[in-house]
ZAMIBA-167666 format. One record per residue (C-alpha): z, y negated, x; residue number from 1; residue in three letters. Coordinates in nm, 3 decimals. Example, Ala and Ser with C-alpha at 12.3 -4.5 7.8 and 13.67 -1.06 7.14 Angstrom:
% residues 2
<node Z="0.780" Y="0.450" X="1.230" marba="1" rodo="ALA"/>
<node Z="0.714" Y="0.106" X="1.367" marba="2" rodo="SER"/>
***
This chain:
% residues 216
<node Z="7.083" Y="-0.514" X="17.827" marba="1" rodo="MET"/>
<node Z="6.874" Y="-0.566" X="18.142" marba="2" rodo="ALA"/>
<node Z="6.712" Y="-0.264" X="18.301" marba="3" rodo="SER"/>
<node Z="6.851" Y="-0.124" X="18.622" marba="4" rodo="GLN"/>
<node Z="6.555" Y="-0.135" X="18.860" marba="5" rodo="VAL"/>
<node Z="6.536" Y="0.067" X="19.183" marba="6" rodo="HIS"/>
<node Z="6.280" Y="-0.019" X="19.450" marba="7" rodo="VAL"/>
<node Z="6.208" Y="0.087" X="19.807" marba="8" rodo="GLU"/>
<node Z="6.500" Y="0.277" X="19.966" marba="9" rodo="SER"/>
<node Z="6.707" Y="0.253" X="19.648" marba="10" rodo="ALA"/>
<node Z="6.423" Y="0.420" X="19.458" marba="11" rodo="ALA"/>
<node Z="6.405" Y="0.699" X="19.715" marba="12" rodo="VAL"/>
<node Z="6.780" Y="0.756" X="19.687" marba="13" rodo="ASP"/>
<node Z="6.770" Y="0.759" X="19.307" marba="14" rodo="ARG"/>
<node Z="6.484" Y="1.007" X="19.304" marba="15" rodo="LEU"/>
<node Z="6.685" Y="1.232" X="19.535" marba="16" rodo="ALA"/>
<node Z="6.972" Y="1.227" X="19.286" marba="17" rodo="GLU"/>
<node Z="6.724" Y="1.366" X="19.032" marba="18" rodo="LEU"/>
<node Z="6.600" Y="1.630" X="19.281" marba="19" rodo="ASP"/>
<node Z="6.265" Y="1.456" X="19.321" marba="20" rodo="LEU"/>
<node Z="6.076" Y="1.283" X="19.601" marba="21" rodo="THR"/>
<node Z="5.809" Y="1.016" X="19.618" marba="22" rodo="ALA"/>
<node Z="5.597" Y="1.256" X="19.824" marba="23" rodo="GLU"/>
<node Z="5.601" Y="1.516" X="19.547" marba="24" rodo="LEU"/>
<node Z="5.502" Y="1.259" X="19.284" marba="25" rodo="ILE"/>
<node Z="5.224" Y="1.119" X="19.503" marba="26" rodo="GLU"/>
<node Z="5.087" Y="1.468" X="19.561" marba="27" rodo="ARG"/>
<node Z="5.091" Y="1.538" X="19.188" marba="28" rodo="VAL"/>
<node Z="4.906" Y="1.222" X="19.085" marba="29" rodo="VAL"/>
<node Z="4.650" Y="1.259" X="19.362" marba="30" rodo="ARG"/>
<node Z="4.573" Y="1.618" X="19.264" marba="31" rodo="ARG"/>
<node Z="4.537" Y="1.512" X="18.902" marba="32" rodo="ALA"/>
<node Z="4.309" Y="1.224" X="18.993" marba="33" rodo="ASP"/>
<node Z="4.088" Y="1.452" X="19.202" marba="34" rodo="ALA"/>
<node Z="4.026" Y="1.670" X="18.897" marba="35" rodo="GLU"/>
<node Z="3.986" Y="1.377" X="18.659" marba="36" rodo="ALA"/>
<node Z="3.730" Y="1.227" X="18.894" marba="37" rodo="SER"/>
<node Z="3.499" Y="1.525" X="18.841" marba="38" rodo="THR"/>
<node Z="3.419" Y="1.386" X="18.496" marba="39" rodo="CYS"/>
<node Z="3.072" Y="1.234" X="18.456" marba="40" rodo="THR"/>
<node Z="2.904" Y="1.025" X="18.189" marba="41" rodo="ARG"/>
<node Z="2.808" Y="1.352" X="18.023" marba="42" rodo="LEU"/>
<node Z="3.171" Y="1.414" X="17.932" marba="43" rodo="ASP"/>
<node Z="3.324" Y="1.258" X="17.620" marba="44" rodo="PRO"/>
<node Z="3.446" Y="0.906" X="17.712" marba="45" rodo="PRO"/>
<node Z="3.813" Y="0.998" X="17.671" marba="46" rodo="ILE"/>
<node Z="3.790" Y="1.310" X="17.885" marba="47" rodo="MET"/>
<node Z="3.885" Y="1.152" X="18.218" marba="48" rodo="GLU"/>
<node Z="4.207" Y="1.002" X="18.082" marba="49" rodo="GLY"/>
<node Z="4.305" Y="1.319" X="17.901" marba="50" rodo="ILE"/>
<node Z="4.239" Y="1.532" X="18.207" marba="51" rodo="MET"/>
<node Z="4.440" Y="1.299" X="18.433" marba="52" rodo="ARG"/>
<node Z="4.739" Y="1.314" X="18.196" marba="53" rodo="TRP"/>
<node Z="4.713" Y="1.689" X="18.142" marba="54" rodo="ALA"/>
<node Z="4.671" Y="1.773" X="18.509" marba="55" rodo="ARG"/>
<node Z="4.957" Y="1.544" X="18.610" marba="56" rodo="THR"/>
<node Z="5.177" Y="1.737" X="18.369" marba="57" rodo="THR"/>
<node Z="5.053" Y="2.073" X="18.494" marba="58" rodo="ARG"/>
<node Z="5.080" Y="1.993" X="18.865" marba="59" rodo="PHE"/>
<node Z="5.428" Y="1.844" X="18.820" marba="60" rodo="LEU"/>
<node Z="5.534" Y="2.170" X="18.659" marba="61" rodo="ARG"/>
<node Z="5.369" Y="2.380" X="18.928" marba="62" rodo="GLU"/>
<node Z="5.568" Y="2.199" X="19.195" marba="63" rodo="ASP"/>
<node Z="5.898" Y="2.206" X="19.009" marba="64" rodo="LEU"/>
<node Z="5.921" Y="2.546" X="18.838" marba="65" rodo="VAL"/>
<node Z="5.948" Y="2.714" X="19.178" marba="66" rodo="VAL"/>
<node Z="6.264" Y="2.505" X="19.231" marba="67" rodo="ALA"/>
<node Z="6.420" Y="2.631" X="18.910" marba="68" rodo="GLY"/>
<node Z="6.291" Y="2.373" X="18.663" marba="69" rodo="TRP"/>
<node Z="6.160" Y="2.497" X="18.330" marba="70" rodo="ARG"/>
<node Z="5.937" Y="2.352" X="18.061" marba="71" rodo="TYR"/>
<node Z="5.875" Y="2.343" X="17.688" marba="72" rodo="ASP"/>
<node Z="5.654" Y="2.160" X="17.439" marba="73" rodo="ASN"/>
<node Z="5.855" Y="2.069" X="17.125" marba="74" rodo="PRO"/>
<node Z="5.628" Y="1.893" X="16.873" marba="75" rodo="TRP"/>
<node Z="5.368" Y="1.885" X="17.154" marba="76" rodo="ASN"/>
<node Z="5.598" Y="1.676" X="17.373" marba="77" rodo="LEU"/>
<node Z="5.535" Y="1.834" X="17.713" marba="78" rodo="SER"/>
<node Z="5.873" Y="1.831" X="17.885" marba="79" rodo="ARG"/>
<node Z="5.959" Y="1.951" X="18.235" marba="80" rodo="THR"/>
<node Z="6.331" Y="2.021" X="18.234" marba="81" rodo="ILE"/>
<node Z="6.576" Y="1.996" X="18.524" marba="82" rodo="HIS"/>
<node Z="6.766" Y="2.319" X="18.608" marba="83" rodo="PRO"/>
<node Z="7.089" Y="2.156" X="18.489" marba="84" rodo="SER"/>
<node Z="6.942" Y="2.108" X="18.143" marba="85" rodo="GLY"/>
<node Z="7.066" Y="1.748" X="18.146" marba="86" rodo="GLU"/>
<node Z="6.730" Y="1.573" X="18.148" marba="87" rodo="PHE"/>
<node Z="6.356" Y="1.623" X="18.119" marba="88" rodo="ALA"/>
<node Z="6.045" Y="1.444" X="18.242" marba="89" rodo="ILE"/>
<node Z="5.743" Y="1.365" X="18.025" marba="90" rodo="VAL"/>
<node Z="5.419" Y="1.230" X="18.171" marba="91" rodo="VAL"/>
<node Z="5.251" Y="0.938" X="17.995" marba="92" rodo="THR"/>
<node Z="5.004" Y="0.657" X="18.062" marba="93" rodo="THR"/>
<node Z="5.138" Y="0.306" X="18.108" marba="94" rodo="GLY"/>
<node Z="4.980" Y="-0.037" X="18.083" marba="95" rodo="ASP"/>
<node Z="4.887" Y="-0.267" X="18.371" marba="96" rodo="GLU"/>
<node Z="5.251" Y="-0.372" X="18.414" marba="97" rodo="MET"/>
<node Z="5.350" Y="-0.021" X="18.522" marba="98" rodo="THR"/>
<node Z="5.548" Y="-0.022" X="18.849" marba="99" rodo="ALA"/>
<node Z="5.575" Y="-0.402" X="18.852" marba="100" rodo="VAL"/>
<node Z="5.947" Y="-0.453" X="18.899" marba="101" rodo="ALA"/>
<node Z="5.966" Y="-0.806" X="18.757" marba="102" rodo="GLU"/>
<node Z="5.821" Y="-0.729" X="18.413" marba="103" rodo="VAL"/>
<node Z="5.862" Y="-0.466" X="18.144" marba="104" rodo="MET"/>
<node Z="5.578" Y="-0.215" X="18.115" marba="105" rodo="PRO"/>
<node Z="5.472" Y="-0.058" X="17.789" marba="106" rodo="ARG"/>
<node Z="5.319" Y="0.274" X="17.713" marba="107" rodo="THR"/>
<node Z="4.943" Y="0.236" X="17.688" marba="108" rodo="LYS"/>
<node Z="4.905" Y="0.433" X="17.368" marba="109" rodo="TYR"/>
<node Z="5.127" Y="0.455" X="17.058" marba="110" rodo="PRO"/>
<node Z="5.372" Y="0.745" X="17.056" marba="111" rodo="LYS"/>
<node Z="5.473" Y="0.964" X="16.767" marba="112" rodo="GLY"/>
<node Z="5.777" Y="1.133" X="16.624" marba="113" rodo="PHE"/>
<node Z="5.862" Y="1.353" X="16.920" marba="114" rodo="ALA"/>
<node Z="5.862" Y="1.069" X="17.171" marba="115" rodo="THR"/>
<node Z="6.051" Y="0.839" X="16.934" marba="116" rodo="ALA"/>
<node Z="6.319" Y="1.104" X="16.891" marba="117" rodo="SER"/>
<node Z="6.342" Y="1.149" X="17.267" marba="118" rodo="ALA"/>
<node Z="6.378" Y="0.775" X="17.321" marba="119" rodo="VAL"/>
<node Z="6.689" Y="0.756" X="17.105" marba="120" rodo="VAL"/>
<node Z="6.812" Y="1.099" X="17.222" marba="121" rodo="ILE"/>
<node Z="6.838" Y="1.210" X="16.864" marba="122" rodo="ASN"/>
<node Z="6.592" Y="1.449" X="16.703" marba="123" rodo="GLU"/>
<node Z="6.709" Y="1.338" X="16.359" marba="124" rodo="GLN"/>
<node Z="6.570" Y="0.987" X="16.402" marba="125" rodo="LEU"/>
<node Z="6.209" Y="0.997" X="16.290" marba="126" rodo="ALA"/>
<node Z="6.084" Y="0.654" X="16.193" marba="127" rodo="PHE"/>
<node Z="6.365" Y="0.397" X="16.226" marba="128" rodo="GLU"/>
<node Z="6.250" Y="0.272" X="16.564" marba="129" rodo="TYR"/>
<node Z="6.376" Y="-0.084" X="16.581" marba="130" rodo="GLU"/>
<node Z="6.743" Y="-0.175" X="16.600" marba="131" rodo="GLY"/>
<node Z="6.847" Y="0.148" X="16.769" marba="132" rodo="PHE"/>
<node Z="6.929" Y="0.220" X="17.130" marba="133" rodo="SER"/>
<node Z="7.000" Y="0.533" X="17.328" marba="134" rodo="ALA"/>
<node Z="7.366" Y="0.436" X="17.361" marba="135" rodo="ASP"/>
<node Z="7.406" Y="0.411" X="16.984" marba="136" rodo="GLN"/>
<node Z="7.265" Y="0.756" X="16.925" marba="137" rodo="ALA"/>
<node Z="7.395" Y="0.936" X="17.232" marba="138" rodo="GLU"/>
<node Z="7.711" Y="1.085" X="17.083" marba="139" rodo="GLY"/>
<node Z="7.534" Y="1.239" X="16.787" marba="140" rodo="GLU"/>
<node Z="7.246" Y="1.354" X="17.005" marba="141" rodo="ALA"/>
<node Z="7.473" Y="1.536" X="17.247" marba="142" rodo="GLN"/>
<node Z="7.627" Y="1.723" X="16.953" marba="143" rodo="ASP"/>
<node Z="7.273" Y="1.833" X="16.865" marba="144" rodo="ALA"/>
<node Z="7.216" Y="1.963" X="17.217" marba="145" rodo="GLY"/>
<node Z="6.953" Y="1.705" X="17.317" marba="146" rodo="ASP"/>
<node Z="6.885" Y="1.588" X="17.667" marba="147" rodo="LEU"/>
<node Z="6.773" Y="1.262" X="17.819" marba="148" rodo="ARG"/>
<node Z="6.400" Y="1.221" X="17.862" marba="149" rodo="THR"/>
<node Z="6.256" Y="1.026" X="18.153" marba="150" rodo="TRP"/>
<node Z="5.894" Y="0.914" X="18.143" marba="151" rodo="LEU"/>
<node Z="5.671" Y="0.949" X="18.446" marba="152" rodo="LEU"/>
<node Z="5.464" Y="0.642" X="18.370" marba="153" rodo="LEU"/>
<node Z="5.136" Y="0.596" X="18.556" marba="154" rodo="PHE"/>
<node Z="4.852" Y="0.344" X="18.561" marba="155" rodo="HIS"/>
<node Z="4.537" Y="0.378" X="18.771" marba="156" rodo="VAL"/>
<node Z="4.313" Y="0.094" X="18.885" marba="157" rodo="ASP"/>
<node Z="4.098" Y="0.005" X="19.185" marba="158" rodo="ASP"/>
<node Z="4.407" Y="-0.075" X="19.390" marba="159" rodo="GLU"/>
<node Z="4.561" Y="0.265" X="19.349" marba="160" rodo="GLY"/>
<node Z="4.816" Y="0.466" X="19.155" marba="161" rodo="PHE"/>
<node Z="5.100" Y="0.265" X="19.000" marba="162" rodo="HIS"/>
<node Z="5.385" Y="0.499" X="18.912" marba="163" rodo="VAL"/>
<node Z="5.743" Y="0.473" X="18.796" marba="164" rodo="GLU"/>
<node Z="5.998" Y="0.718" X="18.661" marba="165" rodo="LEU"/>
<node Z="6.185" Y="0.537" X="18.387" marba="166" rodo="SER"/>
<node Z="6.434" Y="0.600" X="18.109" marba="167" rodo="LEU"/>
<node Z="6.332" Y="0.434" X="17.780" marba="168" rodo="PRO"/>
<node Z="6.566" Y="0.300" X="17.515" marba="169" rodo="ASP"/>
<node Z="6.349" Y="0.121" X="17.261" marba="170" rodo="ALA"/>
<node Z="6.023" Y="0.185" X="17.079" marba="171" rodo="ILE"/>
<node Z="5.839" Y="-0.061" X="16.853" marba="172" rodo="VAL"/>
<node Z="5.529" Y="0.030" X="16.651" marba="173" rodo="ASP"/>
<node Z="5.495" Y="0.345" X="16.859" marba="174" rodo="GLY"/>
<node Z="5.502" Y="0.164" X="17.193" marba="175" rodo="HIS"/>
<node Z="5.799" Y="0.201" X="17.427" marba="176" rodo="ILE"/>
<node Z="5.901" Y="-0.151" X="17.518" marba="177" rodo="THR"/>
<node Z="6.242" Y="-0.133" X="17.684" marba="178" rodo="SER"/>
<node Z="6.397" Y="0.073" X="17.960" marba="179" rodo="TRP"/>
<node Z="6.753" Y="0.157" X="18.061" marba="180" rodo="ILE"/>
<node Z="6.657" Y="0.241" X="18.417" marba="181" rodo="GLU"/>
<node Z="6.338" Y="0.219" X="18.621" marba="182" rodo="ARG"/>
<node Z="6.257" Y="0.387" X="18.952" marba="183" rodo="ILE"/>
<node Z="5.960" Y="0.202" X="19.101" marba="184" rodo="ILE"/>
<node Z="5.740" Y="0.391" X="19.346" marba="185" rodo="LEU"/>
<node Z="5.514" Y="0.216" X="19.598" marba="186" rodo="PRO"/>
<node Z="5.148" Y="0.181" X="19.507" marba="187" rodo="VAL"/>
<node Z="4.960" Y="0.486" X="19.631" marba="188" rodo="PHE"/>
<node Z="4.618" Y="0.357" X="19.749" marba="189" rodo="PRO"/>
<node Z="4.321" Y="0.547" X="19.614" marba="190" rodo="ARG"/>
<node Z="4.089" Y="0.736" X="19.842" marba="191" rodo="ASP"/>
<node Z="3.759" Y="0.553" X="19.880" marba="192" rodo="ASP"/>
<node Z="3.553" Y="0.866" X="19.907" marba="193" rodo="ASP"/>
<node Z="3.240" Y="0.914" X="19.702" marba="194" rodo="VAL"/>
<node Z="3.180" Y="1.225" X="19.494" marba="195" rodo="LEU"/>
<node Z="2.831" Y="1.366" X="19.457" marba="196" rodo="ALA"/>
<node Z="2.778" Y="1.485" X="19.100" marba="197" rodo="MET"/>
<node Z="2.469" Y="1.633" X="18.936" marba="198" rodo="PRO"/>
<node Z="2.302" Y="1.434" X="18.662" marba="199" rodo="ALA"/>
<node Z="2.154" Y="1.607" X="18.361" marba="200" rodo="ALA"/>
<node Z="1.811" Y="1.760" X="18.421" marba="201" rodo="PRO"/>
<node Z="1.547" Y="1.513" X="18.309" marba="202" rodo="GLY"/>
<node Z="1.800" Y="1.230" X="18.274" marba="203" rodo="ASP"/>
<node Z="1.617" Y="0.893" X="18.273" marba="204" rodo="ASP"/>
<node Z="1.296" Y="1.083" X="18.333" marba="205" rodo="GLY"/>
<node Z="1.388" Y="1.153" X="18.695" marba="206" rodo="GLN"/>
<node Z="1.434" Y="1.527" X="18.684" marba="207" rodo="GLY"/>
<node Z="1.718" Y="1.682" X="18.884" marba="208" rodo="ASP"/>
<node Z="1.892" Y="1.406" X="19.076" marba="209" rodo="VAL"/>
<node Z="2.230" Y="1.350" X="19.236" marba="210" rodo="VAL"/>
<node Z="2.435" Y="1.050" X="19.131" marba="211" rodo="VAL"/>
<node Z="2.701" Y="0.909" X="19.362" marba="212" rodo="GLU"/>
<node Z="3.019" Y="0.845" X="19.166" marba="213" rodo="VAL"/>
<node Z="3.300" Y="0.649" X="19.327" marba="214" rodo="SER"/>
<node Z="3.654" Y="0.716" X="19.212" marba="215" rodo="ARG"/>
<node Z="3.745" Y="0.461" X="18.945" marba="216" rodo="ARG"/>
***
């Protein structure tokens, strides 16, 4: 079944139905990027990506809990849950096809049991990824008290922040590959400011120096 894709004004309207706005999401990803951009070459190589994901999750929660949303972390799946209890949002990194309406994006990194269970809306489904869809499992999942899980999928490059809020329905080899519904946000251009960050004392034999680091 083809995904239902919302763009431009239709995306704005669909977000409103979920009690969200593009402005809120832009603010969240920009705040997260500002913190992630404080990483230097002295940090572990994976630190910037981890911080961007973690801070996006945190800042999304900070903006939404004051509006009655709640959160939990079952099996380390960091969910932010709508006040109705009908759906949750999970932040994750997407590939370079994220927010491109004409093609299907994939999650950048393989997902585990918790995400797989959320995709099929059935906590009892652990490893039988292929051949299942959310519609097939929905009746049983509702009996178990599950809720639908949307993914706030983001990809960052030199152009800017590519973001979509999408509802997955298939996972293959740990990668989500199919979506019931996609809400495509406009590309949020990155700030072209330069951050001044201290290098390590004595680095490259230069003593205490300041290295200019552009946002990546």
